[in-house]
C-alpha positions as CSV (number, residue, x, y, z in Angstrom):
1,M,16.3,33.1,165.5
2,D,14.4,36.6,163.6
3,F,10.7,36.3,164.1
4,S,10.2,36.3,159.7
5,S,12.7,32.9,160.1
6,F,10.7,31.3,163.0
7,L,7.0,31.8,161.9
8,T,8.7,30.8,158.3
9,S,9.3,27.1,160.0
10,F,6.0,27.0,161.8
11,G,4.3,27.8,158.4
12,T,6.5,24.9,156.7
13,S,5.2,22.7,159.7
14,F,1.8,23.5,159.7
15,F,1.9,23.1,155.8
16,I,3.4,19.6,156.3
17,F,0.7,18.4,158.5
18,V,-2.2,19.9,156.2
19,V,-1.0,17.5,153.5
20,L,-0.4,14.7,155.9
21,M,-4.3,15.2,157.0
22,L,-5.6,15.1,153.2
23,L,-3.9,12.0,153.3
24,F,-5.2,11.0,156.2
25,T,-8.3,10.9,154.0
26,W,-7.5,9.9,151.7
27,L,-6.1,6.3,152.6
28,S,-8.8,6.2,155.7
29,R,-11.1,5.4,153.0
30,K,-9.9,2.2,151.5
31,P,-11.2,-1.1,152.1
32,G,-7.7,-2.9,152.7
33,N,-6.9,0.1,154.5
34,S,-9.0,-0.5,157.6
35,F,-7.0,-2.6,159.8
36,V,-4.6,0.3,160.5
37,Y,-7.0,3.3,160.4
38,Y,-9.8,1.3,162.8
39,P,-8.1,-1.2,164.7
40,N,-9.9,-0.4,167.7
41,R,-13.6,-0.8,165.9
42,I,-12.9,-3.8,164.5
43,L,-11.5,-5.2,167.8
44,K,-14.8,-4.4,169.6
45,G,-16.9,-6.0,166.6
46,L,-17.3,-2.3,165.4
47,D,-18.1,-1.2,161.6
48,P,-15.0,0.8,160.5
49,W,-17.1,3.8,158.7
50,D,-20.2,4.0,161.2
51,G,-20.8,7.2,161.8
52,G,-19.3,8.8,158.9
53,S,-16.1,7.8,159.1
54,R,-15.6,7.7,155.4
55,S,-16.7,11.1,154.3
56,R,-14.0,13.0,151.7
57,N,-14.1,16.0,153.7
58,P,-11.0,16.2,155.3
59,F,-12.1,17.5,158.5
60,A,-14.8,14.9,159.3
61,W,-12.4,13.6,162.0
62,I,-12.3,16.6,163.6
63,R,-16.4,16.5,163.8
64,E,-16.1,13.2,165.0
65,A,-13.9,13.9,167.7
66,F,-15.8,17.2,168.9
67,S,-19.0,15.5,169.0
68,S,-17.8,12.3,170.9
69,S,-18.5,12.0,174.4
70,E,-16.1,11.2,177.6
71,Q,-18.3,7.6,177.6
72,D,-17.6,7.1,173.9
73,V,-13.9,7.3,175.1
74,I,-14.3,4.9,178.2
75,N,-16.0,2.5,176.0
76,M,-13.7,2.6,173.4
77,S,-10.4,2.6,175.2
78,G,-11.4,2.6,178.9
79,V,-11.0,5.4,181.8
80,D,-7.3,5.2,181.7
81,A,-7.7,6.9,178.1
82,A,-10.3,9.2,179.1
83,V,-8.4,10.4,182.3
84,Y,-5.0,11.3,180.3
85,F,-7.6,13.1,177.7
86,V,-8.6,15.2,181.2
87,F,-4.8,16.0,181.6
88,L,-4.4,17.1,178.5
89,S,-7.6,19.2,178.6
90,T,-6.9,20.7,181.9
91,A,-3.2,21.7,180.7
92,L,-5.2,23.3,177.2
93,A,-7.5,25.1,179.7
94,I,-4.8,26.6,182.1
95,L,-2.9,28.0,179.1
96,V,-5.9,29.6,177.5
97,L,-7.0,31.2,180.7
98,S,-3.5,32.6,181.3
99,G,-2.9,33.3,178.1
100,L,-6.9,35.6,177.9
101,V,-5.0,38.1,180.2
102,L,-1.2,37.8,180.4
103,L,-1.1,37.9,176.7
104,P,-3.6,41.4,176.1
105,V,-1.7,42.7,179.1
106,L,2.0,41.3,179.5
107,L,3.1,42.1,176.0
108,P,2.3,45.8,175.7
109,V,4.0,46.3,178.9
110,A,7.1,44.8,178.0
111,A,7.2,46.0,174.3
112,T,6.7,49.4,175.4
113,D,9.9,49.5,177.0
114,D,13.9,49.5,176.0
115,N,15.9,47.4,178.2
116,V,16.6,45.4,175.6
117,K,17.7,48.3,173.9
118,I,20.0,49.7,176.4
119,Q,21.8,46.8,177.1
120,K,21.8,46.1,173.2
121,A,23.6,49.5,173.0
122,K,26.1,48.7,176.3
123,G,27.1,45.8,174.1
124,N,26.7,42.8,176.5
125,Q,24.5,40.3,174.7
126,T,23.0,39.4,171.6
127,F,18.9,40.0,171.3
128,S,16.5,39.1,168.2
129,D,13.1,40.6,167.8
130,I,11.2,38.4,169.9
131,D,13.8,39.2,173.4
132,K,11.6,43.2,172.7
133,L,8.2,41.3,173.8
134,L,9.8,39.3,176.6
135,M,9.9,40.5,180.4
136,G,13.6,40.8,180.2
137,N,12.5,43.9,177.8
138,V,11.5,45.7,181.4
139,K,14.1,47.7,183.5
140,G,14.6,46.6,187.0
141,G,13.1,48.2,189.7
142,S,9.8,49.7,187.2
143,P,6.5,50.1,188.2
144,R,5.5,47.8,185.5
145,L,6.6,44.8,187.0
146,W,3.3,44.5,189.2
147,A,1.6,43.9,186.3
148,F,3.8,40.9,185.8
149,L,4.0,39.7,189.6
150,I,-0.3,39.7,189.3
151,A,0.1,37.5,186.0
152,T,2.2,35.0,188.2
153,Y,-0.6,35.1,191.1
154,W,-3.3,35.1,187.8
155,V,-1.4,31.8,186.2
156,S,-1.0,29.9,189.8
157,L,-4.8,30.5,191.1
158,V,-6.2,29.2,187.1
159,T,-3.8,26.2,188.1
160,Y,-5.2,25.6,191.9
161,F,-8.9,26.3,190.3
162,L,-8.7,23.8,187.4
163,L,-6.7,21.2,189.4
164,W,-9.4,20.9,191.7
165,K,-12.1,20.6,189.4
166,A,-10.1,17.9,187.3
167,Y,-9.5,15.6,190.9
168,V,-13.1,15.8,191.4
169,H,-14.3,14.7,187.9
170,V,-12.0,11.9,188.0
171,S,-13.0,11.0,191.2
172,G,-16.5,11.0,189.5
173,L,-15.2,9.1,186.5
174,R,-13.5,6.2,188.7
175,A,-16.2,5.7,191.2
176,N,-18.5,5.1,187.9
177,A,-16.5,2.9,186.3
178,L,-15.9,0.8,189.7
179,M,-19.8,1.0,190.4
180,S,-20.5,-0.2,187.0
181,P,-22.9,-3.8,186.9
182,E,-20.3,-5.4,184.5
183,L,-18.5,-8.6,185.9
184,T,-14.7,-7.9,186.3
185,P,-13.0,-10.9,187.8
186,E,-10.8,-8.9,189.9
187,Q,-13.4,-6.6,192.1
188,F,-14.2,-10.3,192.9
189,A,-10.7,-11.4,194.3
190,V,-7.4,-9.8,196.1
191,L,-3.7,-10.5,196.1
192,V,-2.1,-12.2,199.5
193,R,1.9,-11.9,199.5
194,D,4.5,-13.0,202.4
195,I,2.1,-15.8,203.4
196,P,4.1,-17.7,206.4
197,P,5.6,-21.0,206.0
198,V,3.4,-23.5,205.7
199,P,2.5,-25.5,209.3
200,E,3.3,-29.1,209.8
201,G,0.7,-31.2,208.0
202,Q,-0.8,-29.0,205.9
203,T,-0.6,-27.8,202.4
204,R,-0.1,-24.2,201.5
205,K,-4.2,-24.3,199.5
206,E,-5.0,-25.6,203.0
207,Q,-3.5,-22.9,204.6
208,V,-4.8,-20.4,202.6
209,D,-8.2,-21.6,202.8
210,S,-8.2,-21.9,206.4
211,Y,-7.2,-18.9,207.3
212,F,-9.5,-17.1,205.6
213,K,-12.3,-18.9,206.3
214,S,-11.5,-18.3,209.4
215,I,-12.0,-14.7,209.0
216,Y,-14.6,-14.6,206.3
217,P,-17.0,-17.6,206.7
218,E,-19.7,-16.6,204.8
219,T,-18.0,-15.3,201.9
220,F,-15.1,-16.2,201.3
221,Y,-15.3,-19.0,197.9
222,R,-11.6,-20.2,197.2
223,S,-8.1,-19.6,196.6
224,L,-6.1,-19.7,194.2
225,V,-1.9,-20.6,195.5
226,V,0.1,-19.1,192.5
227,T,3.1,-21.3,191.4
228,N,6.8,-20.8,189.1
229,N,5.6,-21.0,186.0
230,K,9.2,-20.7,184.3
231,E,9.8,-24.0,182.7
232,V,5.7,-24.8,182.1
233,N,5.5,-21.2,180.6
234,K,9.1,-22.6,178.4
235,I,7.3,-25.6,177.3
236,Y,3.8,-24.2,176.5
237,K,5.4,-20.9,174.7
238,E,7.2,-23.7,172.6
239,L,4.3,-25.1,171.8
240,E,2.0,-22.3,170.8
241,G,5.1,-21.5,168.7
242,Y,5.0,-24.4,167.3
243,K,1.3,-24.2,166.5
244,K,1.8,-21.2,164.5
245,K,3.9,-22.5,162.6
246,L,2.0,-26.2,161.8
247,A,-0.9,-23.0,160.8
248,H,1.7,-21.1,158.6
249,A,2.7,-24.1,156.5
250,E,-1.2,-25.4,156.1
251,A,-1.7,-22.0,154.4
252,V,0.9,-22.4,152.4
253,Y,-0.1,-25.5,151.2
254,D,-3.6,-25.0,150.8
255,E,-2.4,-21.6,148.7
256,S,-0.1,-23.9,146.7
257,K,-2.7,-26.1,146.0
258,K,-4.6,-22.7,144.5
259,T,-1.8,-20.9,142.4
260,G,0.0,-24.7,141.2
261,K,-1.1,-28.3,140.8
262,P,-4.4,-29.1,142.2
263,E,-2.5,-31.3,145.3
264,G,-0.3,-28.7,145.7
265,L,3.4,-28.4,146.4
266,R,3.6,-29.7,150.8
267,P,6.6,-26.6,152.9
268,A,9.5,-28.0,153.5
269,I,12.0,-27.2,156.2
270,R,15.4,-28.0,157.6
271,T,16.0,-29.4,161.1
272,G,18.7,-27.4,162.1
273,P,19.8,-24.3,163.6
274,L,17.3,-21.5,162.1
275,G,16.1,-23.9,159.3
276,I,18.8,-23.3,156.8
277,V,21.0,-26.7,157.7
278,G,20.1,-29.9,158.7
279,R,17.9,-32.5,157.3
280,K,15.1,-31.6,155.0
281,V,12.0,-32.9,156.4
282,D,8.4,-32.3,155.5
283,S,7.1,-28.9,157.4
284,I,3.4,-30.2,158.5
285,E,4.6,-33.7,159.6
286,H,7.2,-32.2,161.8
287,Y,5.4,-29.5,163.2
288,N,2.9,-32.1,164.1
289,E,5.4,-34.5,165.4
290,K,6.7,-32.0,167.6
291,I,3.9,-31.3,168.7
292,K,2.5,-34.1,170.0
293,E,6.1,-34.5,171.7
294,L,5.1,-31.4,173.6
295,I,1.4,-31.9,174.8
296,P,2.1,-34.8,177.3
297,K,5.5,-32.8,178.3
298,L,3.4,-30.2,179.1
299,E,0.4,-31.4,181.2
300,A,3.1,-33.6,183.4
301,E,5.2,-30.4,183.8
302,Q,2.3,-29.0,184.9
303,K,1.7,-31.1,187.7
304,V,4.7,-30.6,188.8
305,T,4.0,-27.2,188.7
306,L,1.1,-27.3,190.8
307,R,2.2,-29.9,193.3
308,E,5.9,-29.0,193.6
309,N,6.4,-25.1,192.6
310,Q,3.7,-23.6,195.1
311,Q,5.2,-20.2,196.2
312,A,4.3,-18.2,199.2
313,C,2.0,-15.9,197.9
314,A,-1.8,-16.7,196.3
315,F,-5.2,-15.0,195.1
316,A,-8.0,-15.3,197.4
317,F,-11.6,-15.1,195.8
318,F,-14.6,-13.7,197.3
319,T,-18.1,-14.0,196.7
320,N,-19.1,-10.2,196.9
321,R,-17.4,-7.0,195.6
322,V,-18.0,-5.5,199.3
323,T,-15.8,-8.7,201.0
324,A,-13.0,-8.6,198.7
325,A,-12.7,-4.7,198.9
326,S,-12.7,-4.8,203.0
327,A,-10.4,-7.2,202.9
328,A,-7.6,-5.5,200.3
329,Q,-7.7,-2.6,203.1
330,S,-7.5,-4.5,206.1
331,L,-5.0,-5.8,208.4
332,H,-5.0,-8.9,208.2
333,A,-2.1,-10.0,210.5
334,Q,-0.2,-8.2,213.4
335,M,3.2,-8.5,211.8
336,V,2.9,-6.3,209.1
337,D,5.4,-8.1,207.2
338,T,3.2,-11.6,206.9
339,W,-0.3,-11.6,205.3
340,T,-0.4,-9.0,203.1
341,V,-3.6,-7.8,201.2
342,M,-4.1,-5.5,198.7
343,E,-6.5,-5.4,195.5
344,A,-5.1,-7.6,193.0
345,P,-4.9,-6.9,189.6
346,E,-6.8,-7.7,186.2
347,P,-5.5,-11.6,185.4
348,R,-3.5,-10.0,181.9
349,Q,-1.3,-7.6,183.6
350,I,-0.3,-10.0,186.5
351,I,3.5,-9.9,186.6
352,W,3.4,-13.0,188.3
353,S,7.2,-13.5,189.0
354,N,7.2,-10.7,191.4
355,L,4.4,-12.0,193.6
356,K,6.5,-14.4,195.8
357,I,9.0,-11.3,197.1
358,K,9.0,-10.4,199.9
359,L,8.5,-7.1,201.5
360,F,11.9,-6.2,203.1
361,Q,13.1,-7.6,200.1
362,R,10.3,-5.1,197.6
363,I,11.0,-2.2,199.9
364,I,14.9,-3.2,199.5
365,R,14.7,-3.0,195.6
366,Q,12.8,0.0,195.7
367,Y,15.8,2.0,197.5
368,V,18.2,0.3,194.9
369,V,16.1,0.9,191.9
370,C,15.6,4.6,192.5
371,F,19.2,5.3,193.3
372,I,20.3,3.6,190.0
373,V,18.2,5.6,188.1
374,A,19.3,8.8,189.8
375,L,22.6,7.9,188.8
376,T,21.3,7.2,185.2
377,I,19.4,10.8,185.0
378,L,22.4,12.7,186.7
379,F,25.3,10.8,184.8
380,F,24.2,9.2,182.0
381,M,26.8,10.7,179.4
382,I,29.6,8.8,180.5
383,P,28.1,5.6,179.2
384,I,27.2,7.7,176.4
385,G,30.7,8.5,176.2
386,F,32.0,5.2,177.1
387,I,30.2,4.0,174.0
388,S,31.4,6.6,172.2
389,A,34.9,5.9,172.9
390,L,34.5,2.9,171.9
391,T,33.0,3.3,168.4
392,T,35.7,5.4,167.2
393,L,37.3,4.4,163.9
394,D,40.6,3.1,165.9
395,N,38.9,1.5,168.6
396,L,36.3,-0.1,166.4
397,K,39.7,-1.6,163.9
398,K,41.4,-2.6,166.6
399,L,38.2,-4.5,168.6
400,L,36.5,-6.1,164.9
401,P,39.6,-5.9,162.8
402,F,37.7,-7.6,159.7
403,L,36.0,-3.8,159.4
404,K,39.5,-2.6,158.0
405,P,39.2,-3.0,154.4
406,I,35.5,-0.8,154.6
407,V,37.0,1.5,156.5
408,K,39.3,2.9,154.4
409,I,36.8,3.6,152.2
410,V,36.8,7.6,152.2
411,S,32.5,7.9,152.1
412,V,31.9,5.4,154.5
413,K,35.3,6.5,156.9
414,T,33.5,10.0,156.1
415,V,30.0,8.5,157.4
416,L,30.9,6.6,160.2
417,E,33.4,9.7,161.3
418,A,30.1,12.2,161.4
419,Y,27.5,9.7,162.8
420,L,28.9,6.9,165.0
421,P,28.9,9.1,167.9
422,Q,25.4,9.8,167.4
423,I,24.4,6.6,166.4
424,A,25.6,5.5,169.9
425,L,23.3,8.1,171.2
426,I,20.3,7.1,169.6
427,V,21.0,3.4,170.7
428,F,21.1,4.5,174.2
429,L,18.3,6.8,174.5
430,A,15.8,4.2,172.1
431,L,16.5,1.3,175.0
432,L,16.1,3.9,178.0
433,P,12.0,3.3,178.6
434,M,12.8,0.0,178.1
435,V,15.7,0.1,180.8
436,L,13.5,2.3,182.9
437,L,10.0,0.0,182.5
438,A,12.7,-3.2,183.6
439,L,13.8,-1.5,186.4
440,S,10.0,-0.4,187.4
441,K,9.1,-4.4,187.3
442,A,12.7,-5.2,189.5
443,E,11.2,-3.3,192.4
444,G,8.5,-6.0,192.8
445,I,5.6,-4.6,191.4
446,P,2.9,-6.5,190.9
447,S,1.4,-5.4,187.7
448,V,1.6,-4.1,184.4
449,G,0.1,-1.2,184.7
450,H,1.4,0.2,188.0
451,A,4.9,-1.0,185.9
452,V,4.4,1.6,183.8
453,R,2.9,4.5,186.5
454,A,6.4,4.1,188.0
455,T,8.2,3.9,184.8
456,S,6.3,7.4,183.8
457,G,7.9,8.8,186.6
458,K,11.3,7.8,185.9
459,Y,10.9,8.6,182.5
460,F,9.8,12.3,183.9
461,Y,11.8,13.2,186.2
462,F,15.3,12.2,183.8
463,T,13.2,14.6,181.2
464,M,12.8,17.1,183.4
465,L,16.7,17.5,184.8
466,N,18.2,16.9,181.5
467,V,16.2,19.2,178.6
468,F,14.4,22.2,180.4
469,I,16.7,21.9,183.8
470,G,19.7,21.2,182.0
471,V,19.4,23.2,179.5
472,T,18.5,26.2,181.9
473,L,21.2,25.7,184.3
474,G,23.5,24.2,181.5
475,G,23.2,27.6,179.7
476,T,23.2,30.0,183.0
477,L,26.4,28.9,184.3
478,F,28.4,28.9,181.1
479,D,27.3,32.4,180.0
480,T,28.8,33.4,184.3
481,L,31.3,31.0,185.3
482,K,33.9,33.8,184.8
483,S,31.5,36.1,187.3
484,I,30.6,33.6,189.5
485,E,34.3,32.8,189.7
486,K,34.8,36.7,190.7
487,E,32.2,36.8,192.8
488,P,31.1,33.1,194.3
489,N,28.2,34.8,196.5
490,S,26.7,36.3,193.6
491,I,25.3,33.2,192.0
492,V,21.6,32.5,192.7
493,S,21.1,36.5,191.6
494,L,23.4,35.3,188.2
495,L,21.5,32.4,187.5
496,A,18.1,33.9,188.1
497,S,19.5,37.0,185.5
498,S,20.1,34.6,182.7
499,L,17.0,33.2,182.7
500,P,15.3,35.3,180.2
501,G,18.5,34.1,178.0
502,N,17.0,30.3,177.5
503,A,12.9,31.3,176.4
504,T,13.5,31.8,172.9
505,F,15.0,28.5,172.9
506,F,11.9,27.5,174.4
507,L,9.5,29.3,172.9
508,T,11.1,27.6,169.9
509,F,11.1,24.3,171.7
510,V,7.2,24.2,172.1
511,A,6.9,25.8,168.5
512,L,8.7,23.9,166.1
513,N,10.4,21.1,167.6
514,C,8.3,18.9,170.4
515,E,6.0,16.6,170.3
516,T,4.1,13.9,172.8
517,N,7.8,12.1,173.9
518,A,10.4,13.7,172.5
519,H,12.8,16.0,173.1
520,S,13.6,18.9,170.8
521,S,16.6,20.8,169.5
522,P,17.8,24.3,169.3
523,P,17.9,26.5,165.6
524,P,21.9,27.0,164.4
525,E,21.1,30.8,165.9
526,D,20.7,30.1,169.5
527,V,23.3,27.3,169.0
528,A,26.0,29.9,168.1
529,R,24.7,32.5,171.0
530,Q,24.8,29.4,173.5
531,P,27.7,26.8,172.8
532,E,26.7,24.7,175.7
533,L,23.3,23.9,174.2
534,F,25.1,22.1,171.4
535,Y,24.9,18.9,173.3
536,F,21.4,19.0,173.9
537,V,21.0,19.7,170.0
538,L,22.5,16.4,169.3
539,L,19.9,14.8,172.8
540,S,17.1,15.9,171.0
541,K,17.5,15.3,167.2
542,N,18.3,12.0,168.4
543,S,15.3,11.1,170.7
544,P,14.5,7.9,171.1
545,C,11.2,8.7,169.9
546,H,12.9,11.0,166.8
547,K,9.8,9.7,164.3
548,I,8.2,13.5,165.4
549,F,10.3,16.2,164.7
550,L,8.2,19.0,164.7
551,F,5.3,18.6,166.6
552,F,2.3,19.7,163.7
553,V,4.4,17.2,161.7
554,G,4.9,14.9,164.4
555,Y,1.2,14.8,164.7
556,G,0.1,14.6,160.8
557,L,2.5,11.4,161.3
558,E,0.2,9.9,163.9
559,L,-2.9,10.6,162.2
560,S,-2.0,9.2,158.7
561,R,0.5,6.3,160.0
562,I,2.0,6.3,157.0
563,V,4.9,3.8,158.7
564,P,2.3,1.6,160.4
565,L,0.3,1.5,156.7
566,I,3.7,0.5,155.0
567,I,4.7,-2.3,157.7
568,F,1.5,-3.8,157.7
569,H,1.4,-4.1,153.6
570,L,4.7,-5.5,153.2
571,K,4.0,-7.8,156.4
572,K,0.7,-8.7,155.0
573,K,2.0,-9.4,151.3
574,Y,5.4,-11.8,152.0
575,L,4.7,-12.7,155.5
576,C,1.3,-13.4,156.6
577,K,-0.4,-16.3,155.6
578,T,-3.2,-16.7,158.8
579,E,-5.8,-14.5,160.3
580,A,-4.1,-15.0,163.7
581,E,-0.6,-13.8,161.7
582,L,-2.7,-10.4,160.0
583,K,-4.0,-9.5,163.2
584,E,-0.1,-9.8,165.0
585,A,0.7,-7.4,161.8
586,W,-2.4,-4.9,161.8
587,F,-2.6,-4.9,166.5
588,P,-2.0,-1.3,167.4
589,G,-1.0,-1.5,171.0
590,D,-2.2,1.5,173.2
591,L,-1.5,4.9,174.0
592,G,2.1,4.3,175.7
593,Y,1.4,5.8,178.8
594,A,4.7,6.2,180.0
595,T,6.6,7.7,177.4
596,R,3.4,10.2,176.5
597,I,2.6,11.3,179.7
598,P,6.6,12.6,181.0
599,G,6.9,14.2,177.0
600,D,3.0,16.0,177.6
601,M,4.6,17.5,181.2
602,L,8.0,18.6,180.0
603,V,6.2,20.7,177.6
604,F,3.9,22.1,180.0
605,T,6.5,22.6,182.5
606,I,8.2,24.8,179.9
607,V,5.1,26.9,179.0
608,L,4.1,27.1,182.6
609,C,7.7,28.1,183.6
610,Y,7.7,30.2,180.6
611,S,4.9,31.9,180.5
612,V,5.3,35.2,182.6
613,I,8.4,36.1,181.4
614,A,7.8,35.1,177.4
615,P,4.6,35.3,177.4
616,L,4.3,34.7,173.2
617,I,5.0,31.2,174.3
618,I,1.4,30.3,175.1
619,P,-0.2,30.1,172.2
620,F,2.3,27.7,171.0
621,G,1.1,25.5,174.3
622,V,-2.5,25.9,173.6
623,V,-2.0,24.5,170.0
624,Y,0.0,21.9,171.5
625,F,-2.2,20.6,173.6
626,G,-5.2,21.3,171.4
627,L,-4.1,19.4,168.2
628,G,-2.8,17.1,170.6
629,W,-6.2,16.2,172.4
630,L,-8.2,16.0,168.9
631,V,-5.3,14.1,167.1
632,L,-5.3,11.4,170.1
633,R,-9.4,11.4,170.7
634,N,-9.2,10.6,167.1
635,Q,-6.8,7.5,167.9
636,A,-8.2,6.3,171.1
637,L,-12.0,5.9,169.5
638,K,-10.3,4.4,166.4
639,V,-6.7,3.0,166.3
640,Y,-5.3,2.1,169.6
641,A,-6.7,-0.7,172.3
642,P,-5.8,-0.7,175.7
643,S,-3.6,-3.5,177.3
644,F,-4.7,-2.5,180.8
645,E,-7.1,-0.6,183.0
646,T,-6.4,1.2,186.1
647,Y,-9.3,3.7,186.3
648,G,-7.5,6.3,186.8
649,R,-5.1,5.7,189.1
650,M,-2.2,7.1,187.2
651,W,-4.5,10.4,187.9
652,P,-3.2,11.4,191.5
653,H,0.7,11.1,190.2
654,I,-0.3,13.4,187.1
655,H,-1.6,16.0,190.0
656,T,1.6,15.4,192.0
657,R,4.0,16.7,188.8
658,V,1.6,19.3,187.8
659,I,1.3,20.6,191.3
660,A,6.0,20.2,191.1
661,A,5.9,22.1,187.4
662,L,4.1,24.9,189.4
663,I,6.5,25.3,192.5
664,L,9.1,25.1,189.9
665,Y,7.9,27.9,188.2
666,Q,7.0,29.9,191.2
667,V,10.4,29.9,192.4
668,T,11.5,30.6,188.9
669,M,9.5,33.9,188.9
670,F,10.6,34.3,192.8
671,G,14.2,34.3,191.7
672,Y,13.8,36.8,188.3
673,F,12.0,39.3,190.4
674,G,14.5,39.2,193.1
675,V,17.4,40.0,189.8
676,K,15.1,42.6,188.6
677,K,15.5,44.5,191.8
678,F,11.6,44.6,192.5
679,S,11.3,45.5,196.2
680,F,7.7,44.1,196.8
681,S,8.5,40.8,194.7
682,T,10.1,39.2,198.0
683,L,7.4,39.3,200.6
684,L,4.6,38.9,198.1
685,L,5.6,35.8,196.6
686,I,6.9,33.9,199.0
687,P,3.6,32.6,200.3
688,L,3.3,30.7,196.8
689,P,4.7,27.9,197.2
690,I,3.6,27.3,200.2
691,V,0.1,27.9,199.1
692,S,1.0,25.0,196.1
693,L,2.5,22.9,199.1
694,L,-0.8,23.2,201.3
695,F,-3.2,22.5,198.1
696,A,-0.9,19.4,197.7
697,Y,-1.8,18.3,200.5
698,V,-5.2,19.0,201.0
699,C,-5.6,17.4,197.7
700,Q,-3.8,14.4,199.0
701,K,-5.9,14.0,201.9
702,K,-9.2,14.5,200.0
703,F,-9.3,12.4,197.5
704,Y,-6.1,9.7,197.0
705,R,-7.3,7.4,199.4
706,S,-10.2,6.9,196.6
707,F,-7.5,6.0,193.8
708,S,-5.1,3.2,195.8
709,D,-8.6,1.4,197.5
710,T,-11.8,0.8,195.9
711,A,-14.9,3.0,198.1
712,L,-16.7,0.4,200.1
713,E,-19.6,2.4,199.1
714,V,-18.6,2.0,195.4
715,A,-18.6,-1.6,195.6
716,C,-21.8,-2.1,197.3
717,R,-23.4,-1.3,193.8
718,E,-26.0,-4.1,192.7
719,L,-24.4,-6.5,189.7
720,K,-26.4,-6.5,186.5
721,E,-26.3,-10.4,187.1
722,I,-25.5,-13.2,189.9
723,P,-21.6,-14.0,189.0
724,N,-20.2,-17.1,188.0
725,M,-17.5,-17.6,190.4
726,E,-16.0,-20.4,188.8
727,R,-15.5,-18.1,185.2
728,I,-14.1,-15.4,187.3
729,Y,-11.1,-18.0,189.1
730,R,-10.7,-19.7,186.1
731,S,-10.1,-16.0,184.7
732,F,-6.8,-15.8,186.8
733,I,-5.3,-19.5,186.5
734,P,-2.0,-18.4,183.8
735,P,-2.6,-20.1,179.7
736,S,0.7,-22.5,180.4
737,L,-1.5,-23.8,183.4
738,S,-5.2,-23.9,182.0
739,S,-6.5,-27.4,180.4
740,E,-9.2,-28.5,178.7
741,K,-9.9,-31.5,181.5
742,A,-11.0,-29.1,184.1
743,D,-11.6,-31.9,186.5
744,D,-8.0,-33.5,186.4
745,D,-6.4,-34.9,189.3
746,H,-3.5,-32.8,188.8
747,F,-5.4,-29.9,189.1
748,E,-6.6,-30.2,192.6
749,D,-3.9,-29.1,194.6
750,A,-4.3,-25.1,192.5
751,L,-8.4,-25.2,192.7
752,S,-8.9,-25.3,196.3
753,Q,-11.7,-26.9,197.3
754,V,-12.6,-25.9,201.0
755,S,-16.2,-23.7,199.8
756,R,-18.2,-24.0,196.6
757,V,-20.6,-22.0,198.2
758,G,-21.7,-19.0,196.8
759,S,-21.1,-20.5,193.2
760,F,-23.7,-19.7,190.5
761,A,-24.5,-21.2,187.1
């Protein structure tokens, strides 16, 4: 791509962003759109337009984002959101400080050399105007390479300094949040797994209560034995479904009284499958009958579940936070595969079906899942090829004979032949995050927050290996295959020498075609130069998050929320009749860390690895993270609502991946300096990866323990109010087992009565 075409594409995407920003300013001021643009504020009971959000100034949202404090983000979206913004600001700071030195120093050094001109005269390769500003334009062995060597050290030192500073800051954020005087139920509980078989003459609850009462006689409150809730959940879900349908039918009936006859028109439904066949009955009466049938059935199943379906796991509750934190960090049994105790997750994010899985089963599951994920990452084109083969027109005619008349239509046939393979890829990549989340849960992870962190890691490795490393190695291997065949021992130097060949592609990737959760595609000119990249064009254009193609356009769509706005108004007009249905229509969800963080990490890795080879990539990385910080801060303050809170536990994982990106950058530079025949590089660059590993080790030893466990000095802070232990206890009871009749006998098997000491009104 020539420089003028590059700037034209970049300018076009910026213009579209400005248009979308103006559209956001206009639409967000409409009262009827407040549920789309300010749902988080509405959920918190705040005025949507408090703070000047209804201003006609199209830049008012920028002022609000800048003026908001970190505490504002924590209050609205939790500590995890604040930690995510620490990551964005740290990545931004690394690129800014690196760019302040690299751009004014390296660009003139590269531009005033003539290696590209020499190579072009030899006819070895084709080059664009941008290539003259890259490290590849410096001749091998030139003293100019000293500038690039010093720049390599500068980027590394900046990264060390800012990562350390960020780790200290995030550690303080987590400690302050955990020291909050506000009551959080999970701080008074621990999760107990791998409970041994029940001794003869005891029930499961008696076994758990007696065990913890003997260890913590003064502070143990009671235990809640986990049960197999599969059947009761099924009945509860069915009952709740009929209650929603009843509310909908009553709303329709009330509306008919206002729009039609005074007596109204009672809605009717057919009793057969999908409500379209069978006997026609009155909807309200039918749903009332179903509810009356299910209530006693649910109560009976609750009794059976609580008495007969108890599992070898439980929650133990304590009357103070220090004891709970201490218990979660202690070894309770001499055999490590029994009485495993850990911090309790939030009640809303417990994965109940995973709690019963034994220790060694969890270990085996982790290895199996890792193996499956590795196969998916390395050979994921095999199922795509299989699906694509099945979806060819000839095979579709064989598998689905009724499609033959449709396929014979010329226009339809042309479209299907052109898009069927791409559609197969779209479907696979759209399902990939869900598949990775399901695999993470299959490991036996006890909470949603932990599963999201595990999914984020798997998705990160997928994007890194199949986009960054895949494009780089794919391009170099195809370009130099004949040379490798002649001289097999030269593979390392040949791969390193081809690295700059992808610099223009990745500069375009970051500048034009990247967004938080998507891959990218090279422009047609780069595809012509590197045919092996065609697959990655297909991959990127059909990303599971293909809603954003250019990061300016992507952030513009994120800000303007055009798609959610249209969907909300369609549902409101045609489907929603009750307040509950309306809330479901506008409920925003969370930031989506499982795919958002890996997408950002991919961009950061690309910019970091090419920061010295192609310094021009740095400004576009700065714009990416700077604009992302602004737009997503606005969304965190006004739109997205957190679905869980882990108090920043994802930060050590982010830190580790940044270190991995840094080491990849250092190894890349080591190889490329070797190809450039710069004799000093081998001796001077070897220490960098070693220092990075030592830095990661020191950070892990100094900080990680406070993220995996709660420090006792943090847990001992005074509370604003005396804890109501009964309320804390009942917050862990699943909705399907909760009852308005709290003291019914059939709940006694779940509600341990061993100790009521410490229960406060």
